[in-house]
C-alpha positions in Angstrom: 0.0 0.1 0.1 1.5 3.4 -1.0 0.6 6.5 0.8 0.7 10.6 -0.2 -0.8 13.2 1.3 -3.2 15.2 -0.5 -4.5 18.5 1.0 -6.1 18.2 4.5 -6.3 14.4 3.8 -4.1 11.3 3.5 -4.6 9.0 0.3 -3.8 5.5 0.6 -3.7 3.8 -3.5 -5.5 1.0 -2.9 -4.8 -3.1 -2.5 -6.8 -5.4 -5.1 -8.6 -8.1 -3.3 -10.7 -10.6 -5.2 -11.6 -12.7 -1.9 -12.9 -12.3 1.1 -12.7 -14.5 4.3 -15.4 -14.9 7.5 -13.6 -14.4 10.7 -13.8 -12.5 13.9 -14.9 -9.4 13.1 -12.7 -5.9 13.2 -13.9 -2.6 14.2 -13.5 0.3 12.0 -10.6 3.0 13.5 -10.7 6.0 11.0 -6.8 7.1 13.0 -5.1 4.0 10.9 -4.4 3.3 7.5 -5.8 -0.1 7.0 -9.0 0.0 7.3 -10.9 -2.0 4.4 -13.6 -0.6 3.2 -15.9 -2.6 0.4 -18.6 -1.7 -1.7 -22.0 -3.6 -1.6 -25.0 -4.0 -3.7 -23.9 -4.1 -7.3 -22.6 -7.4 -7.4 -25.7 -9.8 -8.3 -24.0 -11.4 -10.9 -21.4 -13.0 -9.0 -23.7 -14.1 -6.3 -23.7 -11.7 -4.1 -25.2 -12.4 -0.3 -26.6 -10.5 2.0 -25.1 -7.7 3.8 -24.9 -9.3 6.9 -22.7 -12.0 5.8 -20.0 -9.2 4.8 -20.4 -7.5 8.2 -19.4 -11.0 9.7 -16.1 -10.5 7.9 -13.1 -9.8 9.7 -11.2 -8.2 7.0 -14.0 -5.6 5.9 -14.1 -2.5 8.2 -16.4 -0.3 6.1 -19.2 -0.8 4.0 -20.3 2.0 1.0 -24.5 0.7 0.0 -24.5 0.9 -3.5 -25.8 3.4 -5.1 -27.9 6.3 -4.5 -27.6 7.0 -8.7 -29.9 9.4 -9.1 -29.6 13.2 -7.5 -33.4 14.4 -8.5 -35.3 11.3 -9.4 -39.6 11.4 -9.0 -40.8 13.5 -6.4 -37.3 15.4 -6.3 -35.4 12.5 -3.8 -32.5 10.6 -5.0 -32.6 7.1 -6.2 -31.9 4.0 -4.9 -30.5 0.8 -6.1 -29.3 -1.9 -4.5 -29.6 -4.5 -7.8 -31.1 -8.0 -6.5 -31.5 -7.4 -3.0 -32.9 -3.8 -2.7 -35.0 -2.2 -5.3 -38.3 -0.5 -6.7 -39.1 -3.6 -8.6 -38.7 -6.4 -5.8 -39.7 -4.0 -3.3 -41.9 -1.6 -4.1 -41.5 2.4 -4.0 -42.7 5.2 -1.1 -45.7 6.6 -3.5 -44.4 9.5 -5.6 -40.6 8.5 -5.7 -37.7 6.3 -6.4 -36.7 5.0 -2.9 -37.4 1.1 -2.7 -39.5 0.4 0.4 -36.3 -1.9 1.7 -37.1 -1.5 6.1 -36.2 -5.0 6.1 -32.3 -4.0 5.6 -32.5 -1.7 8.7 -31.5 -5.1 11.9 -28.4 -5.7 9.2 -27.3 -2.2 9.2 -28.0 -1.9 13.0 -26.2 -4.8 13.6 -23.1 -4.3 11.3 -23.1 -0.9 13.8 -23.1 -3.0 16.8 -19.4 -4.8 15.8 -17.8 -2.0 15.2 -17.8 -1.6 10.9 -19.2 1.8 9.4 -21.9 1.5 6.9 -22.6 4.3 4.5 -24.3 5.3 1.4 -22.7 6.0 -2.1 -23.7 8.6 -3.9 -23.3 8.1 -7.8 -22.0 5.3 -9.7 -20.7 4.7 -13.3 -24.0 5.1 -14.3 -25.1 7.6 -12.1 -27.7 10.7 -12.9 -25.3 13.1 -10.1 -24.6 16.8 -10.4 -25.7 20.1 -9.3 -27.0 23.2 -11.4 -26.7 25.9 -8.6 -25.8 25.8 -4.6 -29.7 25.7 -3.7 -29.4 22.9 -5.5 -26.9 21.0 -3.7 -27.8 21.8 -0.2 -31.4 20.6 -0.6 -29.7 17.6 -2.0 -28.1 17.4 1.4 -30.9 17.9 3.2 -32.5 14.9 1.5 -29.8 12.9 2.1 -29.5 14.0 5.9 -33.3 13.5 6.4 -33.5 10.0 4.2 -30.3 8.3 4.8 -28.9 9.7 8.3 -30.5 11.3 11.1 -33.0 13.7 9.3 -36.7 12.3 9.6 -38.8 11.7 6.5 -41.8 9.2 5.5 -39.9 7.8 2.7 -36.9 6.3 4.4 -35.0 3.6 2.4 -34.2 2.0 5.9 -36.2 2.7 8.1 -35.1 3.4 11.3 -31.6 2.7 10.8 -29.1 5.8 10.6 -26.3 5.1 8.2 -22.5 6.5 9.4 -22.0 8.9 6.3 -21.6 9.2 3.2 -19.4 7.8 -0.1 -19.0 10.3 -3.2 -18.3 8.2 -6.0 -18.6 10.2 -8.4 -17.7 9.8 -12.6 -20.1 11.5 -14.6 -21.7 14.9 -14.9 -19.9 18.2 -14.0 -17.6 18.9 -10.8 -20.1 22.2 -9.9 -21.3 22.4 -6.3 -20.1 19.2 -4.2 -18.0 21.4 -1.9 -21.6 23.3 -1.5 -23.0 19.8 -0.8 -20.6 18.7 1.9 -20.6 22.4 3.4 -24.6 21.6 3.9 -24.1 18.4 4.8 -21.2 19.1 7.9 -24.1 21.3 9.0 -25.9 18.9 10.5 -23.0 16.2 11.1 -20.5 18.2 12.8 -22.8 18.8 15.8 -25.0 16.0 15.8 -24.2 13.3 18.5 -23.3 10.5 16.5 -20.3 10.4 14.5 -20.5 10.6 10.8 -18.2 10.3 7.7 -17.6 12.2 4.7 -15.8 9.5 1.7 -14.9 9.7 -1.2 -13.7 7.5 -4.4 -11.8 9.6 -6.5 -10.5 7.6 -9.7 -6.6 7.4 -10.0 -6.0 10.2 -12.7 -5.2 12.9 -10.4 -6.6 15.6 -10.4 -10.0 13.8 -10.3 -12.6 15.4 -13.1 -15.1 15.5 -10.6 -14.6 15.5 -7.0 -11.2 17.0 -7.5 -12.4 20.6 -6.2 -14.2 19.4 -3.4 -11.3 17.5 -2.5 -9.5 20.5 -2.7 -12.2 22.5 -0.9 -13.7 20.9 2.4 -13.0 18.7 5.0 -13.1 14.7 4.2 -12.7 11.7 6.8 -11.6 9.3 4.2 -10.4 8.8 0.4 -10.4 5.6 -1.4 -8.8 6.1 -4.3 -10.5 4.1 -7.3 -7.6 2.5 -9.1 -10.0 0.1 -11.4 -11.5 -2.4 -12.6 -11.3 -3.6 -8.5 -14.4 -2.3 -6.1 -12.6 -3.3 -3.1 -10.6 -0.8 -1.5 -8.5 -0.4 1.8 -7.9 3.6 3.2 
């Protein structure tokens, strides 16, 4: 693993891992440089298992649920697609939205968190409809993420009462505008909260990242997971 300093963060070039074994659970510690983060939700073709399976894996410290793939979908709210695990077609949507009703995942999320792992919502993905036209739009999106996935309240929360541990920006399209505004607004909710929330991002290997490079220089992130394709499994 190679390390370098980037802005106010430590950036770690990720090691490709293609197999996962199950053993004693290890907690996430953001002061360490060997936390292992994985994306979960889009691996249907290779036999994706329940979230609880990966939460029991001793090698994994952080799990990004993939993906909230549209920022402003039906009803002006984000869309969520977790493949064969949680989708509109399989689980139904909250009326007037593209947010599936997957409260059954709440218990698995809570179990993961109890074991010391963090669970974040990943925003974007390779085919995401993402981006902001204005500061107001970025701030509205922050409101929606806080209320539907983090510590806010909403009648359209996909995972029920489960409160995720933060966000992961996996932005692979659109413009670079206003991501710093999004994070800044979200931090007005997360920073004063009694619960610790993590702002993370996954820029591409090419430097600087054309989509979130400006945001990485402008605002604070807790962890950066550099994507060196084709792997979707990264080490902080």
